[in-house]
Structures are given as C-alpha cells and as structure tokens.
C-alpha positions as a printed Julia matrix, in Angstrom:
390×3 Matrix{Float64}:
 123.41  47.26    7.69
 120.56  47.71   10.87
 118.29  51.15   10.61
 116.88  52.34   13.09
 112.82  52.65   13.28
 112.7   56.03   12.9
 114.77  55.91   10.05
 112.53  53.33    8.11
 109.93  55.85    8.75
 111.25  58.41    7.12
 112.94  56.26    4.25
 109.23  55.12    3.98
 108.12  58.5     3.41
 110.7   59.42    1.29
 109.38  56.4    -1.28
 112.91  54.83   -0.75
 112.75  51.14    0.29
 113.74  50.47    3.71
 114.37  46.71    5.16
 110.44  46.23    5.87
 108.26  48.76    5.62
 107.56  50.53    9.23
 105.02  49.4    11.49
 102.27  51.79   12.83
 100.38  51.11   15.84
  99.81  52.43   19.15
 100.03  56.14   18.31
  96.42  57.82   18.14
  92.62  56.59   18.44
  93.02  55.9    14.81
  95.9   53.49   15.19
  95.39  52.46   18.3
  94.3   49.34   20.21
  91.0   49.03   22.3
  91.52  48.28   25.87
  90.43  44.59   26.08
  92.67  43.5    22.99
  95.38  45.37   24.97
  95.12  43.77   28.25
  94.33  40.34   26.12
  97.95  41.46   24.56
  99.16  41.77   28.0
  98.18  38.72   29.41
  99.52  36.54   26.22
 102.79  38.61   26.29
 103.3   37.92   30.48
 103.98  41.95   30.45
 102.71  44.01   33.89
 101.68  47.26   32.93
  99.13  49.54   34.0
  95.76  49.9    32.16
  96.4   53.99   30.71
  93.58  55.3    28.47
  95.12  57.58   25.69
  94.44  61.04   25.61
  93.3   60.35   30.07
  89.99  59.64   28.12
  88.67  56.33   29.18
  85.41  57.05   28.09
  87.09  57.09   24.28
  88.26  53.06   24.9
  91.78  53.14   23.45
  94.69  52.02   25.47
  97.6   54.14   25.56
  99.99  50.88   25.09
 103.17  50.57   27.49
 106.66  50.48   25.65
 107.63  46.85   26.38
 104.21  46.25   24.53
 104.94  48.85   21.92
 108.61  47.02   21.05
 106.92  43.83   20.79
 104.3   45.31   18.43
 107.81  46.24   16.37
 105.7   49.83   16.04
 107.9   52.29   14.34
 106.55  54.64   15.87
 105.5   57.06   19.1
 103.41  59.8    19.54
 102.88  63.44   21.1
  99.4   64.08   21.99
  97.53  67.11   23.96
  94.89  66.58   27.16
  91.31  68.37   27.31
  91.92  71.36   29.95
  93.38  69.91   34.11
  89.91  71.17   34.86
  87.84  69.3    32.79
  89.82  66.36   32.77
  88.75  66.82   36.76
  85.44  67.73   36.41
  85.23  64.01   34.52
  87.43  61.89   36.82
  84.96  63.06   39.81
  81.31  63.34   37.93
  78.62  60.79   39.37
  78.97  56.97   37.8
  77.59  56.27   34.32
  76.94  60.35   34.09
  77.49  62.24   30.84
  80.94  62.52   29.61
  81.43  65.91   28.52
  84.76  67.78   27.04
  85.61  71.26   26.21
  83.41  71.42   23.43
  80.03  70.72   25.54
  80.04  67.64   23.32
  80.29  64.31   24.69
  79.08  61.08   25.37
  76.27  58.44   26.9
  77.15  55.2    28.26
  75.11  52.88   26.06
  75.96  49.8    28.28
  78.68  49.29   30.93
  81.16  50.71   30.24
  80.6   51.51   26.6
  80.25  54.87   25.53
  78.72  56.44   22.39
  78.66  60.42   21.0
  75.58  61.37   21.99
  75.83  64.63   23.44
  75.58  67.63   20.93
  75.29  71.11   22.5
  74.22  72.61   19.14
  71.49  69.57   17.76
  69.01  72.46   17.53
  70.8   75.51   16.04
  70.41  76.51   12.57
  71.5   80.6    13.01
  74.64  82.01   12.92
  73.73  84.02   15.86
  73.62  80.13   17.94
  77.36  80.29   16.87
  78.18  83.25   18.13
  76.31  82.36   21.46
  77.95  79.17   22.23
  80.58  78.94   24.91
  83.65  77.9    22.94
  86.65  76.53   24.49
  89.75  77.91   25.8
  92.51  76.44   23.58
  95.2   78.85   24.93
  94.77  77.09   28.49
  98.23  75.9    29.02
  97.83  72.94   30.59
  96.47  71.35   27.39
  99.83  71.53   25.86
 102.31  71.91   28.99
 103.8   68.38   29.09
 104.21  68.68   25.2
 107.32  69.88   24.73
 109.54  67.61   27.28
 107.72  64.7    25.93
 108.94  65.72   22.32
 112.16  66.29   23.29
 112.57  63.11   25.0
 112.28  61.17   21.95
 113.98  63.25   19.72
 117.11  63.28   21.91
 116.75  59.29   22.12
 116.26  59.61   17.93
 115.0   56.2    18.16
 111.49  55.98   17.07
 109.92  58.9    14.81
 107.38  61.03   16.64
 103.91  61.58   15.21
 102.06  64.34   16.74
  97.83  63.26   17.07
  96.51  66.3    18.95
  92.94  65.06   19.81
  90.84  68.29   17.87
  88.3   65.75   15.61
  89.1   68.61   13.1
  86.05  70.41   11.12
  83.97  67.87    9.98
  84.14  65.77   12.77
  83.75  68.14   15.41
  80.65  69.69   13.61
  78.98  66.11   13.88
  80.08  66.39   17.33
  78.7   69.67   17.64
  75.14  68.57   15.88
  74.92  64.94   15.51
  75.71  63.63   11.9
  72.53  62.93   10.4
  71.59  66.81   11.52
  74.65  68.14   10.42
  74.72  66.55    6.78
  71.41  67.5     6.68
  71.7   70.84    7.11
  74.46  71.56    4.81
  71.6   71.27    2.22
  68.89  73.26    4.33
  70.73  75.95    6.03
  74.29  75.87    3.75
  75.26  79.73    5.41
  75.05  78.24    9.19
  76.93  74.84    8.03
  79.71  76.88    6.44
  79.97  79.1     9.49
  79.98  76.88   11.74
  83.2   74.92   10.04
  85.08  78.03   10.31
  84.4   79.07   13.2
  85.62  74.71   14.15
  88.53  75.42   12.13
  89.74  79.05   13.95
  89.23  76.95   16.77
  91.07  74.02   16.1
  94.03  76.58   14.56
  94.72  78.18   17.76
  95.36  74.82   19.71
  97.16  73.28   16.79
  99.64  76.22   16.67
 100.05  76.36   20.68
 101.04  72.65   19.95
 103.62  73.31   16.95
 104.94  76.13   19.13
 105.83  73.48   21.93
 106.75  70.81   19.66
 109.23  72.88   17.73
 111.7   70.72   15.17
 110.99  67.46   17.24
 108.57  66.3    15.14
 107.99  63.89   12.12
 104.3   63.46   11.17
 101.27  65.4    11.93
  97.77  63.47   11.66
  94.71  65.72   10.44
  92.0   64.16    9.21
  88.44  63.83    8.5
  85.66  61.07    8.05
  84.59  61.37    4.43
  83.63  57.94    3.3
  81.31  55.58    3.88
  81.27  51.94    3.1
  80.17  52.01   -0.22
  80.82  55.88   -1.25
  81.14  59.55    0.06
  79.46  61.05    2.49
  78.42  64.07   -0.04
  79.54  64.62   -3.8
  82.63  65.33   -4.59
  81.58  68.23   -5.74
  79.85  69.53   -2.62
  83.17  68.52   -0.58
  84.94  70.9    -3.0
  82.83  74.01   -2.54
  82.11  73.29    1.35
  84.87  71.13    2.62
  88.12  71.41    0.14
  88.94  75.13    0.87
  88.69  74.33    4.83
  91.3   71.68    4.58
  93.17  73.69    1.92
  93.59  76.22    4.66
  94.25  73.9     7.34
  97.06  72.53    5.47
  98.63  75.72    4.42
  98.14  76.73    8.41
 100.24  73.4     9.62
 102.88  73.29    6.48
 103.8   77.3     7.34
 104.84  76.26   10.95
 106.61  72.89   10.6
 108.24  70.5     7.82
 106.44  67.5     9.08
 105.01  65.28    6.64
 101.32  65.67    6.91
  99.04  62.64    8.11
  95.65  62.11    6.72
  93.37  60.02    8.33
  89.83  59.11    6.62
  87.75  56.51    6.34
  85.84  54.7     3.98
  85.78  55.07   -0.24
  87.68  57.72   -0.39
  88.82  57.17   -3.73
  87.15  60.04   -5.9
  88.86  62.54   -3.87
  92.28  61.31   -4.0
  93.15  63.91   -6.31
  91.84  66.46   -4.02
  94.24  65.2    -1.54
  96.75  65.16   -3.48
  96.53  68.28   -4.79
  96.03  70.01   -1.32
  99.64  68.76   -0.25
  98.33  65.51    2.01
 101.65  62.98    1.92
 100.25  60.33    4.1
  96.7   58.72    3.39
  95.22  56.28    6.33
  93.54  54.34    6.96
  93.0   52.34    2.99
  89.83  50.88    4.03
  90.18  48.17    2.17
  86.9   46.79    2.54
  85.44  50.44    1.12
  84.33  50.44   -2.44
  87.4   51.24   -4.58
  89.76  51.29   -2.05
  89.59  47.83   -2.06
  91.33  48.29   -5.39
  95.28  48.49   -3.67
  96.63  47.78   -7.66
  95.09  50.95   -9.1
  95.8   53.26   -5.57
  99.34  52.24   -6.44
  99.36  52.62  -10.45
  97.61  56.14  -10.16
  99.13  57.45   -6.66
 101.71  55.34   -5.07
 104.59  58.0    -6.53
 102.37  61.05   -5.71
 101.52  59.95   -1.23
 102.71  57.6     0.93
  99.7   54.65    2.2
  99.33  53.88    6.38
  96.91  50.81    7.0
  95.0   48.75    4.6
  95.24  45.6     7.04
  91.19  44.93    7.26
  89.94  45.42   10.6
  85.88  43.84    9.82
  86.95  40.32    8.53
  90.82  39.18    8.64
  91.79  40.77   11.83
  88.88  39.69   13.74
  88.18  36.37   12.07
  90.9   35.27   10.18
  93.45  32.58   11.3
  97.16  33.56   12.27
  98.17  32.21    8.52
  95.49  34.19    6.5
  96.25  37.17    8.07
 100.13  36.33    7.73
  98.57  35.87    3.91
  96.68  38.89    4.01
  99.68  41.02    5.45
 101.97  39.83    2.35
 100.01  40.0    -0.31
  99.24  44.22    0.63
 102.7   44.77    1.31
 103.98  42.87   -2.41
 101.48  45.57   -3.82
 101.81  48.83   -1.8
 105.27  48.38   -0.33
 107.94  46.88   -2.98
 109.01  50.27   -4.65
 108.75  51.9    -0.35
 106.01  54.54    0.43
 103.98  52.35    2.48
 103.48  51.6     6.5
 102.27  48.86    7.6
  98.71  49.33   10.32
  95.02  48.33   10.61
  92.03  49.66    9.56
  91.83  52.46   11.87
  91.35  51.3    15.63
  91.63  47.53   16.6
  88.86  46.79   17.97
  87.63  44.28   21.2
  86.68  41.75   18.88
  90.56  41.32   17.51
  92.23  37.89   19.67
  95.08  39.25   20.66
  97.47  36.21   18.78
  95.77  38.09   15.7
  97.99  41.6    16.3
 100.72  39.57   17.13
 100.3   37.54   13.87
  99.82  40.92   11.42
 103.16  42.55   12.63
 105.38  39.42   12.94
 104.14  38.42    9.37
 106.41  41.89    8.53
 108.97  41.41   10.06
 108.9   37.7     9.18
 108.44  38.95    5.74
 111.41  41.02    5.72
 114.01  38.61    7.26
 112.31  35.99    3.93
 113.21  38.64    1.72
 116.34  39.28    2.93
 117.39  35.08    3.07
 115.95  34.92   -0.84
 118.09  37.32   -1.74
 121.18  36.04   -0.31
 120.48  33.09   -2.47
C-alpha cells in the first residue's frame, strides 16, 4: 500500500513504523541547505531554478529550495515561513553594498568576507538595566506584511494534502534572540552579573515573540502539522549553562512558550537545540516537546544513539543525527550510506525517527553526498521490502 509523504510523517510522529523514515530537508534554517551546495545540486541534477533564499534573506545564506529539487531529495515536508516587514526587506534590499544587515529587532550581521555574513550587530550590547530594555524600540509584530502570505500558502499545501506542513517562523527564540541583542558572551556573563536584567530581557523577548506567533498561528488555522521552535542550549562537550541554571532561568520561559502554542494548535512541537543536551531531555519531555532536533551525534552523550532510543524513544520523536562535521562533508557516498543505515537501524526500527542532517547542510558538503544521504533512506526501505518478501 502506497502512503503519502504527509502520512509517512504523521505515522512517525505517532511512533508507528512507516514504509521508510520520513526525510526532513529544506524547510527551515535548521534543516536547510546553504546556497553554494544548492547550486551544485541543481547543476548535478540538471535542474533550472532560481537562486532564492529562505525567508527572502540572502545574508542568512540558506537556499529556498525549488520544488523539483525538493522532490529529488525525497523531502516529505514543506514549510510555511514568516517574513520580515515589507519596509525592513526593502531597506535591506536598497542599502549600500557590503553595509550591515539590520533586522526589525535592531540586530544584524556584518560581511566578514565577500558574501559571508556573521551576527555582529548587537543593539543592547552594553545594556545592563531594565530601563534600557524599556527604552529599546522593539519590533512591531502586528505589521500585517509579516504573515500576509501565510494563510494562502498553508491552505494550498493543505488542499494538496501531499506533504506534511512545518511552520517555521524566524524568531530566534528567547535565548538566541538575547544573544542577537547583546552578543552571546556578553549575555551569558550578564546572567551571572546582572540576573534581574537578563531575566527581564528574556521575558520581554518572550512577549514579543508570542505576539508574532499568535498572529502566525491565527493565519495558519488548522493547516499545520508541526510547529518548529527552539533555542541552542549545548556545546560540543556540554551545556551552555548548568542544568540548575537552565531550570531556574530558561525552563519557565520555554514552558510558558510551549503552553502558549499548545493552547492555539494541535500541531506537534519540534524543538531545535544543538550540542550535547542529553542532561536536559527529561525537561524537554516534561514540557511536552514532541520532536527533538538535530541530535548532534558529534557532541558528547548525543553520540550514544542506543541510550537515546532506550531512554526516550517512546517519549519523543528524533529528527536529524546524520553528522555534518565529518560524515557529510568528508565521507564517501558508501560511507554516508552506511552511516544512514546505522542511524535508521538504531532510531527508526519502531518508528519515531525522521532523517535529517545535523543542522544546515553547509557549503563544504558535496552535492553528491546530499543525494547519497537521501538515496540511502529510500534504497534501504526498498531493500527491506525485498528482504521481507523472501
């Protein structure tokens, strides 16, 4: 019996084994492909499509992948995104070449080398008082141009009923947005030195984000299967902060955020957080996170896929786990296929796993290796059908 990509995703979310694990690519910056690799993919596949950017944001550098390429990648999902206000996008389109990109929050990026941008514009970099938070010109999340397109795009995908719909508003989320406003090192230092200020800043950001998320969810209506949220909490070896500090400072904000979204939609909650976050997974389960991404297998305890499966495999869905530090950029197609089969065998045997790269497919990944990853999923499913028939 043939199932649709959407049915495949919904089965995985329900921990029911589908015909193959769903593939999640191309629907957010966390599951996207950088432009240079996307161009190489199009050249390799002979696909003629424009070089469009996710969120209409060239400085982010992540491609908005055309439909023909999405189908060749066997991606089982399609995304619905927000946008910066029309005035902000126009201002950035017409600014002086190579000048700073500044978003509606007042944060942004500088060009560190031709065509490469790094977040270095922090409007509250020196702030340490609640008065400075109140004085900042916070963005207008009721600007209708942010979500004017959302209802029609979501309705079109729902009417087609072929792919699962992932809503991926670009909010950066409380901690990451605080990093954008102050700089990561500065904000983490201020958590200790100025705790009242940092908690006030996080809650202020939370309120602004909820304002946009409410408008976004209203525009989506029932036409959404997954809502992507997140905050990067880990490093290669550990957490950005102790578990106790997370539970005191950030967990109440995340719990409030999740409760707010749960009250407005039945969609599954997809939480993106890089690094070794194993010590916090019990907290994620308690808060009601349905899908954990990206399962950074190069980071500490997250490499122990058997332990993840045994402890949490019935409690949440895993999405990711295909390494982007060593395997995808430097592996041969055969090595990539072997790694995909290994991960699928561990995490996907009983459903509850969706294949994706660990965060964005970066510019150092050869196009052929991207195809090797997705083809291993499809070919592995076909091999399994044949083996079952013998």
